[in-house]
Structure formats: structure tokens, C-alpha cells
N, C-alpha and C positions, 0 to 999 in steps of 0.2 A: 680524825685519826682512826684508822681501821684497827680492830683488835689483833693481837698476835696471831700469826697464821700457823706457827708450828712450835712445839716445845723443844728446847735445845738440850735434850737428855744425852749424857755421854754414851757412846756406842758400847763401851766396855761393861756397862752395868749388867748384872745377871738377868736372864730372861724372866719376864713376869710370870708369877704363878697363875694358873688358870683359876678364875673366880667362879663360884657356882652360878650357873645360869641354866636356862631350860634345855640347852643342848649339851650340858656337861656330862661326860660319860660316867657311867656307874663304876663300882669297884671292879666288876669283872671286865668291863670295857677297858679300865685302866690296866688290868693285867694283860689283856689282849694287845693293847697298844705297846706295852712293854715288850711283849713277844715280837711284835713287828719291828720294834727298835732293835732287838737282838738279832733278828734275821737280817736287817739292813746293814748292821755293823759286822755281821759274821762273814768269814771268808768262804763260807760254803755257797753253793749255787742258789741264787734267788729263785730260779725257775723251779728247782726241786722242792725248795722250802715252801713256796707259795702254792705248789700243786697239792700240798698236804690238805686233806679235807678239813682238818681242824682249823685251818686258816682260810682256805678258799670259800668254805661254806659260810663263814661268819663275817667276812670282810665287807665293810660298808663305807660310803663316803665319810661318815662321821668318824670312823677310825682313822682315816687318812688325815682329816683335819686335826685330830688329836696328835697324830704322828708329826705333822708339820710344826705344831705348837711345841712339842717336846724337843724339836731339833732347830729351834730358831738360831741357836749358836752355830749350827752346821747346815746352813741352807743349801750348800752344794749337794750334800748327801740327800737331803730332802728332795731336791730337784731330780737327782738321778733316780731315786726310788719312785717318785711321782711319774716320771717319764716311762720307766720300765713297766709299771703297771698299765699305763695307757697304751703303750706300743706293743707289748708282748702278751698282755693278759686281757686286752680290750676292755679294761676297766673304765667305766665312765665316772669321772671325777665330778664333784659338785662345783658350782660356781664359787662357793665359799672357799673350797680348797684352792682354786686358782688365785683367789684374792689374797688368802693367807700367805700362800707361797710367794706371790708377787711382792707383798710388803716385806716378807722375810728376806728375799733376794735384794731388795732396795736397801734394807737396813744393813745388809752385808756388802753394800756398794757393788753388787753384781747387776749393773743396770742393763747390760745387753741381754743376759738371760731373762731378766724380768720383763723387758720389752717383748722378747720373743714369746714368752709365756702368755702375756696379755694378748698378743696378736693371734695366738692359737685359740684363746678363749673367744675372741671376737669372730674368728672364722667358724668356730663350733656353734656359737650362739647367734647366728645371723638373724634369727627371727626375734631375738630378745631386744627390747628397746634399750637405748643407751642409759636411760634413767634407772632401769633395773640393774644393769651392770654396775653403775655408779653406786647405787644403794648398797649392793653387796660389798663393794670395795670399801665404802665409807663405814659400814657396820663393822667390818673386820678391823678397820683402822681405829675406830673409837673403842670397840669392845676389848681389844687386846692391847690397847695403849701403845701402838707403834709410834715412834717419835719422828719418823721421816714420812712426809706426805708426797714424796717424789713419784710414788707409784701412780698418783693421779695424773702427773705430767706425762708419764709414759703411756697411760691409757689414752690421753688426749692425742698424743703424737701418733699412737697406733691408729686411731680413728682417721686422722688426717692422712696418714700414709695409705690407708685402705680406701681413700677417697670418700669417706663418710664424714665430710666436714661438718655437716649440720649436727651430727651426733656429738662431734667434739665441742661444738658450741653449747649443746645441752649440758655436757660435763663441766665446762668452764663456769656456766651460770649456776649449776648445782653446787659446785665448790664454793662459790661466793656466798650462796645462801647458807652454807654450812660453816662459814667463817674461814674458809681456806682460799688461798690464792695460788694459781700456778706461777711458774717462773716466767719472766718477761719473754724469754726466747720461745717458750711454749705458746704464749699468746701470739707472738709474731708468726709462728707456724700456722696457727689457726686463721689469723688474718689473711695470710698469703694463700691458704687453702680456699678461703671464701672468695678471694679474687679470682682464683683459677676456675671456680664454678660460676663466676659472674654474679656474685652476691655482694657487690661493693657496698650496697646500702646497709647490709648487716655488719660490715667492717666498721662503719662509722658508729653504729649503735653499740657494738661490743667495745669499741675503743672508749666511748663515753662511760659505759658502765664500769669498765675496769680501771680507768686511769683518772677520769675527771673527779676531783675531790678526794682522791686516794693518794695521800702523800707517801704511803709505804711502798707503793708499786710505781716505779718510774719508767716510762717508755724509753726504749733505746732507739738508735738510728734505724734499725730494721723495722720497728713498729711504725715510726714516723714515715718511713719510706712506703710501707704498706698503705698507710692512711692517705698519703699524697697520691699514690697510684689509684686508690679507690675513688678519690675526688676527681681525678682526671678521667677515670672510666665513666663517672657520672656527669662529666663535662662541667664540673663546678671548679673551674680553673682559678677563679678569684679566691675562693676559700683555700685552695691548695697553696696559693701564694701567701695567704694570710698565715697558714700553719707554719710555713717555712720562716716567715718574718718573726712569728712568735717564738719559735725555737731559737732562732738566731739572737733575738732580744733577751730571752730569759736565760739562755745558756744552759738549757736542760741537758743537751747533749751536742756533740759535734757532728753535724751532718757531713756525709761524704759526697763525692761527686755523683754517686748512684742516685741519691735522692733528687738532685738537680736534673740529672738525665731523665728521670721519670717525668718531672714537670715539663722539661723541654720537649719530650716525646709527645705528651698530651697536648701541649700548645701547638706543636707542628701538625698533629693529627687534626686539630680543629681549625687549622688555617691561620692561627695567631702566631705566625712564624716570626714576626718582628719582635714580639715580646720574648720569644725563645732566644733570639739572637742577643737581646739585651741581657738576659740571664747569663748567657755564656760569657758575655763581656765582664760580668761582675765576679766570676769565679776567681780571678786572680787576686781580688781584694779580700777573698775569704781564705787565702793560702791554699787554694785548690787549683788543679790543672785539668783543663778539658782533655778527655781521653778519646779514644777512637769511637766510642759509642756517642759521645757528645757531638763530635764532628759529623759522623755519618748520619745521625738523626737529623741534624740541622740541614745537611746537604739534601737528604731525601725530602724534608719538609719544604725547603726552598724550591726544589724541583716540582713539587706538587702545585705550587702557586706560580709556576713558570718564571721564577727568579733564577734563571740558569747562570746569569752573570755572577751574582753573589755566591751561588753554589760553587762555581768554578774558582772564585777567590778563596773560599774555604778549603777546597781541595788543594790549591796551591800552598795555603798556610800549613795544611797537614804535611805536605811533602817537605816543606821547610823545616818542620819539627821532626821529620823522620817517621811520621805516623802513616802507616799504609792504609789507605781507604778500603772499605769492603768492596767486594765485587758489585753488590747491589747499588751502593752509593755511586761508585764510579760509573757504572753502566747508566744510571739515571741521568747524571749530569752530562755525560758525553752524548747520550741520545737526545737530551733536551737541546743542547747547543746545536747538534746536527739538524734537528727538526726546524730550528730557527733559521737555518740556511748558513750558519757559521761553521761550515764543514772544515775549513782550514784550522780554526781555533780548536775544534773538537779533536782533530788529528794531533795537534800540538800537545793537547792535554794528555792524550793517550801516550804520546812519546815521552812526556815528562814523568808521568806516574809509572810508566813501564820500567824506568831505571830503579824503582823500588821493588820491582817484581810483580806489580799488579797489572791486571788487564781487565777490560770489560768482558761481559759474558759473550758467548759465541754469537748470540742473536744480535747484540748491539754491534759487534765487530762486522758481521755480515751486512748489517744495515749501513755501517760506515763505508764499507767497500762499495755498496750500491750508490751511496751519495757521492763518494769520491769519483766513481766512474761517470755518474751523471754530470759532475762538474768538470769532467775531462782531466781529472788528476789521477791519471793511470799509474804514474810512477809511485805516488803515495799509496795507491791501492796495492801495488806489488809489495811495497815495504811492509804494509800492514799484514799482508799474507805471511811474510817471513817472520814477523814478530809473533803472530798467532801460533805458528809452528814452534818457535823457540820457547814460548811460554806454555806449551802443552795444549794449546787450543788447536785441535786438528782442523786444518783447512780441507774441507770435504767438497764433494760435488756441489753442495748447496752454495758454497762460496763462489765457485766457478760459475755456477748457473746464474748467480746475481749479476756478475760481470757480463756474461753472455746476453742476458735479458736486457741489461742497460744499453749495450751497444745496439741490439736489435731494435729497441724502442726508439733510439735516435737515428735509425736508418743506417747505422754503420755495421752492416752485416759482415763485411769482409774482416773487420777487426774482431768481430765476435767469432768468426770461423778460426781466426788465429788463436784466440783464447782456448777454444776447444782443442786445438792442437797441443797447447801447453798442458792442458788437463790430461790429455791422453799420454803425453810425454812424462808426466809425473806419476804414471802408473795407476791413475784413478779410473776405475771401470766406468765407461759412459753409460748413462741411462737414456731413456727415451726423451726426457724433458729438454735437455739442451738441443737435441736434434729437432724436436718439435718447434722450439723457439726459433732456431735458425731457418728451418724450412718455412715457417710462417713469415719470418722477416724477409726472406728472398721473394716469397710470393707477393708480399705487399709492395715490394719494389718492382714487381713485374719481371724478376729474374727467374723465370720458370725452369730454365735449363740447369741453373745452379741449384735450385731447390730440388730438382729431380736427381741431381748428382749426389746430394746429401742423403736423399731418400735411399739411393742404392748403397751408399757407404754404410749407413747405419745397419742395413740388413747384412752386409758382408761382415760386420763386426758382431753379429749375433744379437743386435738390438731390434726386437720386433716392432714394426710400426703399429700405432694404435689408431683408434677412430679419429683422434685429434690430428694425427699425422696426415691421414688421408683427407680429412676435411679441409685442412690448410691447403693442400695441393688442389683439391677439387674447387675450392673457393678461388684460388689463384687463377686456374685455367678458365673458370667461369667468367671472371671479371675481364679476362683478356679475350673473351668470346671464343675460346677454344673448347667448345662444349663437348666435342667428340672425345678429346683426351680426358676431360673431366668425367665423362660417362664411362670410359674404359676403366678409369681408376675406381669408380664406384663398383663396377662389376668385379674388379680384382679384389677389393676389400671384402665384398660379400662372399666371394669365392673362398676366401681364407677364413670365413666364419666370423669376421668382424662386423658387428651389427651397426649400421649407420644410425646416427642420432638426428635430432631435429635440425641441428646446424648443418649436417651433411646434406640433408634433403633441401633445406632452404638455399644453400649455396648452389645446388644443381638447378633448382627452380629459378633462381636469379639469373644463372647463365643462360638458360633456355629463353626466359622472358626477354632478356636484353639482346638476345640474338634473333628476336622476332620469330621464335619457335614456341609459340604459346601453347600449341596442342601438346608438344612434348613436355612442357612445364606442367600442364594439367595431368599428364600421364604419371609424372613423378609424384604429384600431389595425391593421386589415387593410390600409388604404391605405398605412400606413407600410411594411409588408412589400412591397407592390407597387412602391413607389418606392425600395426598397432603403435605407431609413433605419432604422438599427438602434435599437430602443428602449433606453433606459438604465434605471438602477435607479429613478429618479423616475417614469418612465412606468409601469413595472410596479407601483410602490407606489400610484400613483393608481388604476390599474385594480383592484388587489386591494382597496383600501379601498372603492372604489365597489361592488364585488360583495359585500363584507362588509356594507356599509350596507343593502343590499336583502336580505341573508340568503342570498345565493347562495354557499353555502359550497363546493360542489363546484368551481365555476368559479374561485373565489378560490385554492383549492389547486392547481388545474391551472395557473394563471398562475404560482404560486409555483414549481412544479416546472419549468415552462418557463424561468423566469428563471434557475434554478440550472443547467439544462442548457446555457444559452447562455453560461455562465461569468460571469454577473453576480453581484455580491455583495449578497445581502439584508442589510438592517440592521434596527435596532429599529423603523424606520418601516414595514418590511415585516411584521415579526412581530406588532406590537401589534394591528392590526385583526384578524388571523387569530385571535389569542388571545381578543380581545374577542367575536368572533362565535361562537366555540366556547362561551364562557361564557354568552353571551346565549341560546344554544339549549339550555342545561342540560347541555352537554357539558364540564363543568369537568375531569373526569378525563382526557378526551381532550386538553384544552388543556394539562394538566400533562404528559401523555405527550409531546406535541409539543415542549414546552419542554425536557424531559429529553433528548430526541433531539437537539435543537439544541445543548444543552450538551455532549453526548458528541462531537459533531462540531466542538467548539471554536468555536461561534458565540457571539458576545458578546451577552448580554441585559442590559437595564438595569432600573432601578427602575420605569420606566413600564410595561414589559411585565409585571413582577411585580405591579404595582398592579392590572392588569386581572384577573390570576389571583386575587389576594386578594379583589377585589370579587366575582368569581364564587363563591368559597368562601363568603364572608360572606352573599351573597344567598341561597344555599341553606342557610344556617344551619350550615355546616361550619366553625365557629370553630376547633376543634382543628387541623384541617388547615391553616387559614390561619396559625395560630401556628407550626406545623411548617415551613411555607413560609418564615416569617420567619427561622428558624434556618438553613434551607437557603440562603437568600440570603447570610447571613453566611459560610457555608462556601464559597460560590462567589465570594466577594469583591465582592458587590454590597451596597452600603450602603442600608439602609432610610431613606427620606426621610419628611418629615412627611405627605406624601400617603398613603403606605403605612400609616403609623401611624394616620392619621385614619380610614382604611377599617376597620382592626381595632378602633379605639376605638368606632366607630359600631356594630359588631357586638357588642362587649362591652356597650355601653349597651342594645342590644336584649335581651341576655341578663340584664341587670340584675345583673352581677357586679361589685360595687363593689371588692372586693379585687383582682381581676385588673386592673381599670381603674387602680388606684393603682400596681400593679406595672409596668404598661406606661408610665405617666407617669414613674415612677422610672427605668425603662430609657432613656427618651428623654433624661432629664437626664444619666444616666451616659454616654451617647454624645456628650455635649457639645452636644446640641441642646436647644431649649426649645419646648414647644408654643406655637403662635402663636394669634392671634385666631380663626383659622378653626377650629382644634381645640377651643379653649375654648368658642367659640360653639356648636359642635355638641353639646358636653357639656352646656352650660347649657340649650340648647333641648330636648335629649332629656329631661333631668330635669324641666324645666318642663312639657313636654307630658305627662309621666307623673304630674304633680301633685306632684312632690317638689321644692317650691320651696326647701326648706331646703338640699338638696344643690346646687341651681342657684345659690343665693346663696353657698354655700361655695366653689364653683369660680369664681364671679365675683370674690370676694376674692382667691383664689389667682392668678387671671389678672393682677389689678392688682399684686399683690406681685411677680410675675415680671417686671414692667415692660412689660406689654402693656395699655394703656388700652383700654377697650371702644370699639368703633367703632359706626357706625350700624346695622350688621347685628346686633351683639350686643345693643344697646339695643332694637332692634325685636323680636328674638326674646323677650327678657325681658318687654317690654311686652305682646306678644301672649299669652304664657302667663299673665301677671297678669290680663289682661282675661278670658281664658277661665276662670280660677279665681275670677272675681268680685271681684278686688281692683283695681277700676278706679281708686280713689283713689291706690293705690300706683303704678299704671301712669302716672297723670298726673304724680305727683311725679317719677318716673323720667324722664319726657319733659321736664319742666322742667329737671332736672339736665343732661340731654343738651344742651338749648339753651344753658344757662349755660356749658357746657364748649366751646361753639363748634361743636357737631356738629348740623347741620341735619337734622331729621326728613325722611324722604322719603315718597312716596305710600304705601309699604307700612306705615310707622310709623303714619301717620294712619289707614290702612285698618284697623289693629287696633282702634282706638277706634270707627271707623265701623261695622265688622262687629259689635262688641259692642252698640252702640246700636241698630242695626237688629234684632238678635236679641231685644233686650229690648223692642222696640216703641217706643223713645224717638225717634220720627221727627222731632220738632221739633228736638231737639239734633243729630240726625244731619244734617238739612238744613242747619242753621247751620254745622256743621263742614265739610260738603261745599262750601258756598259759600266758606268761607275757603280751602279747598283749590283751588277754581277760581281764586281771585284770585292765588294763587302758582303756578298752572299745574301742580298736583299731581294734579288730578282726571283720571281715565282711564276706560277701559271697565270695568275691574274695580270701581272705586268706584261708578260709576253702576249697575252690576249689583247692588251691595249695596243701594242706595237702592230700586231696582225690587223686589228681593226683600223688603225691609222693608214696602213698600206692599202687595204681594201677600199677605204673611203676615197683614196686618191687613184684607185684603179690599178695599183701596182701589185697584181696578183702574184707575179713571179717572186717579188720581194717578200710577199706574205708567205709563200710556200717555202722560201729559203729560211725565213724566221721559224717556221714550223719544224724544219729539220734541225735548225740551230738549237732550239730549246731542248730537243731530245739529246743532242750532243753534249749539252751543258748539264744533263742530269735532271732537267725539269720536265715532268710528265705532262703532255698536252691533255686536255679534257674535251668534252663534247663541244664546248663553245669555241675552242681553238679551231676545230674543223668546220663547225657550222658557219662561222663568219666568212670563211673562204668559200665554202659551198654556196652560201647565199649570194655572194658576189658573182660566182660562176653562173648560177641560175638567173640572176638579174641580167647578166650579159647574154643569156641564151646558150651558155656552154653546159648543157645537161651532162654531156659525157665526162667533162672535167669534174663536175660535182659528184657523179656516180663513182668515179675512180677514188676520190677522197673518201666517199662513203664506205667503200670496200676496205680501204686502208684503215679507217677508223675501227671497223668491225674486227679486222685482223688483230688490232692492238687491244681487243677486249674492252673498248670504250663504248658504253651503252649510249645510244642516241636518245635525245629527249623528244617531247611532243612537238616542240617548235621546229626541230630539224625535219621530222616526218611531215609536218604540215606544209612547209615551204617546198619540200621535194615533191610531194604529191601535186601541189599547185604547178610546179615547174614541169612535171611529167604530162599533166593535162594540157598545159599550154603548148607543149611540143608534140601533142597527139599521142603520147605514149600511155594510153589508158590502161593497157595490161600491166605495165610497170607501176602505174599509180595504184591499181587495185592490189598488187602484190605488197606495196608499202602499207596500204590500208589494212590488209590482213595481218601483216607482221606487227603492225602497231597495236591491233586488238590483242594479239597474243601477249604482248608486253604490258598489257593493262593500261595503255594510253588511249586518249580519245581525240577524235578530229575536232577542230574548231568548227563553229557554225559556218564561217565563211568558206572553209575548205569543203565542208559537206555540200554546201549550196553550189560551189563551183563544179564539184564532181557530178551533181545532179543535172546541172545546166549543160555540161559537156556531153554526158552520156545518160540521158534520162531513161533509156530502156534498161539500164543496169540497176539492180537493187543492191543496196548496201546493207549488210547485216549490222 
């Protein structure tokens, strides 16, 4: 049992007489204090009275202390006089005066003025330690026998309100040492103050010191709530649960829902959501009801552990009880359900809660609109628009931009343009962003005229294009090889003062490089340096690939070295063209050495890079090295894919090594992969072309057993090989099977039959088949060339010429082969004039002749004695970058040895 903390003296007793002590005023001081008392109670001006030198010269803090003691029965007067001296006379009161007056005010139950007075003292004595202030207050309390200790509570509360919580703890502990105890609510304020400054450890210590073993001071619900909160902050959730169980068992006080909410919040924060859910379920047995805080805390906790389904059930339960979820809780569960792909359920929840007037925040609503658009639920997106407006969430340009972006991303740019129209119709000022998305979307679809129309529209509406706008257009024109338009746009943007960025320059370089204008691409690259625009990895990759495409190996590796020197990180898009160009030039060993060097420097290569090396080995017939590379890939942690295996399989087929083929197929299966249609089709086609139809059929059946039904390419390859082997009837049966299975033959499939018929001279059947192909739009230049070749083979040049005219009439453009086949037959028959007329006709149609046409025409001219004409063809051929064959060259030398050929 603790000792009594305060004497219960009646407030009405007369004020105690001052006992003699070291600070007791002398008789003249008593007379002076009596004078001050008369002044304070006089109706005359305090200012005039206190300006009297007889008072102002002698007035000390000791006199004020005596004045306060003489007016304990009228503490209001003492306070007024005290404040007047401080405010109007700049009198500095002693700490003892503050303490005496505070006790006096408390004794008169003037708690607010006492609290304000103590706050003034703390503000004045900021440098004084709390122990000093307490000692003064306690000395006054004991010396003058004040019977109310509530001034100490007010001092503690003042420290807490001033955010000097640690000072308040010092006062609490000092009180206990002196046999005094603050009220429970004061202790509660200190505990909560400690929580606010994250000193939960001190909360537990202070709780034990004040309440454990102290039957006279009983903690209330607010103290227990503070302790539970501190334990949760310290992540000691089990002890927090023990505290609650102990309180419930002992019946010390009745806990409210707030205490349970604190524990639920702590458990949810630590991921122990299921325990929190169980606590919520027990509230009903304690005659408590879960409130909005309980529900929202659990909803947020469940969302953190991705239990969005249960969170949604809790929100539905809230709605059933008429409890409106907070914006944060609703936003979290809706966004979580949306991210799981349950967009419809998320929308239904918004609709349900919306009847109570709640809505997710603008960001979640915009995300929902984005998801609804992506799912094609445009009607729901429009309805959500309306709900956002109705609930005060402004549908802004961001919301419209989300829909526009969604449509553009899916390639539905026309629908996106329609949304822009709605946005403008709603009176929302357009920005550059929707136009940039639309222009980019049109460019990606190759609709450059529509993109340019939007470009002009935005400028008419006063929306200035940015570097992004121009870059999208430049990139679009570059990819369509319209580099002149792209370059004009570049000059237009720079003329407007818009600085191109690395993406702009990279798009231009790509356009020039893919249009075989590498010198212009290099000029743009130099311009980047002049404008201090640093190229990135993509820029270098484009240039390296461009140089590799034209075989400029030296420049490609110079760019690679330059890229590395600048600190840029090459990747597989950099390495692959370099490896390919080395292999294409027969430098496979150098390609392998390059790759080994990259591996030593810890540069990551992928299966695409190795597929180029494998192709190089197999092209040179170095199958064993290709197989060794396969093992090396495994050692380096690079998994062989079907493309790599397809390359090796093709090389094995060329070697006709059936056993090795079966071993490779087994290896593919052992790795958990299965050869697909592409691999099987290449095997079937190779065996078929080699005349081994039995093995081709065996692999056909194996492919079907593996669950890969033959596609149009597989059927066409088999049909082609059957036709060439003379099994046309079987090829026709296979074609019928193909149609029955719902696989439509294409022009190549029909071309197999057409090729065989024309080779066999069955032109009647060939013409009939070709007309059927025309009706279903499968006839093309290649099929017409087969018909022309068939007629020429039979010597029917007039029919061949008619076919040449017919193909133009049917909208099929003839090529060099169309003319060359007929010209060759003319030359073979000695009709050089007819061949030359066709030659002129071909040139008039801007069809470029190839080397074969030049060579047989030169031979024909020499045979007819037209050496001048032959040399004209030879000169023209050189201008076009074409070369004579050795046989043609020898023939010219033989016919006219005196002529020198350049």
C-alpha cells in the first residue's frame, strides 16, 4: 500500500499564517507588503501608484511572494496584480512567485489560469531543468502547506503540451519519490506523449513504476490503450495480447473498441492479419461493435498481404452495416482486385460502395479506367467517368489520356481519335500529350498521312509540338524508308528552336541505314557530336548493324570499340550483327574468338548470338564444331533453344546422319522441349527433297504423335516433294486432306502443282488451275512466270507474250524473270530482234535487268555478229555493277580477240 498522496483539508479553512523561516519578511517588509495590498485593492490607478519611488525603488520578488501569501483567499486579485507587474512594469518574478501563485490558483479551483501561468514559467525558464522547477513547486507545496497537489499535474501536462515529454517523466518520477502521485489521466497524457516521440520503451518502464504493486493508483482504459500501443510499436504483440487478456480476466476496467483497434493495427502492420481478423470476430462476445477504424484497418492489412478477396468481403460487410469505408481502404481493395485482373469485380465494388457516397481516389479511378479500357469494357469506363464527376472527382485530361493511351497501345488508334473528340467536346483544353500518343500510334501502324493530319490539327489548336512529337513522326517516316520527309521534319523542328534528342537522331540514323544511305547516317552521327548530344547504346547498335549489313566490318568494330570507350554497355543487340558479319565473310573462327573474349570479360551472350555462330559453322560444314559449341553453351549457362537446334538439325540432314539426328531429337526431349512444326517441317522437307519419302512420312507421323498437327507450310513442303517425285495423285490427296482439316492452301501450295504441270507440258490443266487461283486472288508474279516458262518450253512464244500482257491486265506486275524467259527463248531461236524489243519494253517499265539477262543477250549478240551491240550491253552492265560470267567473257574474247574489255 502506498502512503496517502494528499491531505483532505477543507477548502474553507482560513489561510495558514506564515511561519518564520529564512525568507520571512521583516517588520518593515510586512508594512511594505501591506502597502502593496492596499494599492492592489484600491480603486486608484495601479500605474500611478507603482510609479511612486517609495514603492518602485523597494519592490523585490520577495515582496510579491509575501503579497501572494497574503491573498491566498483572493487568488484572482493576486493573478491580476502579478500579471500587471510583469506586462506593464517589466518586473521579473521569481520562480517561487510562479509556484506560489499556481498552488493558490489550484486551491481556488482556477485550473486553466494555473495551467497558463505554469506554461508561461516554462516558456521563460527554458534553460532551467525540469528538476529545478519541480523542486521550487514542491518546496512551496510543503512549506506553505497547500492541500491540493493538482499543480503538479498541471506542470506535467504543460511539459507534455510543450513537447517536452521527457521533462514530464522527470516530474512524475520526482513526485513519486516525494510521496505524491499524479492523476491517472495525467499519467495517460505522459504515456501518449512518449509514444508520439517514439519512446515506447519508456512507456512500459513508467507504467511498471507507477502501477505495478500500487493499489492506490489504478490504470484506466486510456493507460492500457497507451501500453498496448507501445507494445505494438515495439512489435511485442504477444505481450500486448497478454495485457488485454489480463485486463479482461481481472476486470480492472472495461476496454473499449479503441484498445482492440490498436492491437488490430499492430498485428496488421506486422503481417499477422489473420490474428487481427480473429480479434475482430471476438468483439461481439465482449459487447463491442467493430467501427469504421476496425474495418478499414483490417481491409488495409489484408490488402498488404494480397488477400484482396477477404478485404472485399469486409467492405461488403461494412456496406451491409451502413458503415462508409475510408477513401484509403476502398482505394486499396479496389486497386488490389484490379491488379489481380478481376476488373469486373473491382468495378462492381465501386458501384456498390458508391451508393453510400464513397469513391476511390482519383488515381485508383484513373487506373480503373485504364484497366477497363484494356479489357474492352468501354461502356463501364464511361459510366465510371460519370460517377467520378457526380462524386466530385474531376474527370480531367489525365483520365482521357489514359483511355487514349490504352487504345493506342492496342493499335485502335481510330477509337483513340474519337476519345480525343469527346475530350474536346467536354471543353477540356487539349495538351500535347494526347496528340503525341495519337501521332505515335498512327506512325507505328504506318499511317503516316493520318499522323501528319493530327500534327497539323494540334498546331491549329495552339498546341505546340515538342521533341517527342517530331521524333515520333521522324521515326515513322524512317521506318517506312521515307527518309527525305523525315529529314525535312528534322530541319523544321530545329528551325523552330526545338533541340533534337538522342532518340531523334537515332531514328534518323536508323532510317538512313535501312535505306542503304550509310554515309548520310554517318553525317547525322557526326551532327550529334557537334550538338553535344551523346549517343546511347541503341544509336551505336543501329550504326553497327548498318555497317554489318553492307559488310563494312572494320567500321563496325571501330564503332564497337568507341562505344566501349565511352562507357556504354554493349548488349546482345550489339554483338549479334558483329558475329553474323564475321560468319558471313567466312571468318567463323574469328567470330568464335570474339565471343570467347566477350565471355572472359563477363559480357553476357544469349542464344541468339550463338545461333549466328552455329549457322556459320554449319554453313561451312563444320558440324563437329557446332556440336562442341552446343556443349560450351551449356557450360556457360546458356540454354539451347529450338532455333539453335533447328540450325544443327539442318546441318545433320545435309550430312544425312540419321543416328545423330535421332540423338539430337532425344536430347531436345530430355531438356523438356519438343520439336515444333518448324523443326519437323525442315526435317520432312529435307528428306523429301532427297527423295527419301519413307523417312519424310515417318517424321510426319512422329510430329502428329507429338501433338503438332501439320500446318500449311508442312503440307506444302510434302506436296512439293511428292510432285517432284512424280506422285502427283498422292500430292492431290494430301491437298484434299489439308482442305478437309480447315487449312487453306496458299499460292505456294498451288504453285507446286502448277510447277509440275508446266514442267510436264500439261498447259491445259495448268491454265485451268491458274484461272482458279486468279479467282481466289492467289495468282502472283511467280505463278505467271511458271505459265510463261511452260509456254516457252513448248515453243509457244505468242502464248507466252499474251500471258505477259494478261498478267499486267490482272494487276500483277511482271519482273525481270517474266521478260527474261521469253527473251531467252527468242535468243535460242535466233530471233535477236524479238529479244531486243522485249528488252526495251522491260526498260520502259522501269524493270531492272539482272546479270543472267545481260549474259545471255551478250552471247546472242555475239552469235548474230552484233559485236557493237554486245559491247554496249557489256558497258551498261558494268555501270549497273553487274559482272560477266567467265563463259560470256571467253566467248567475247573468242569472237573479237582484238577488242579489249575493261
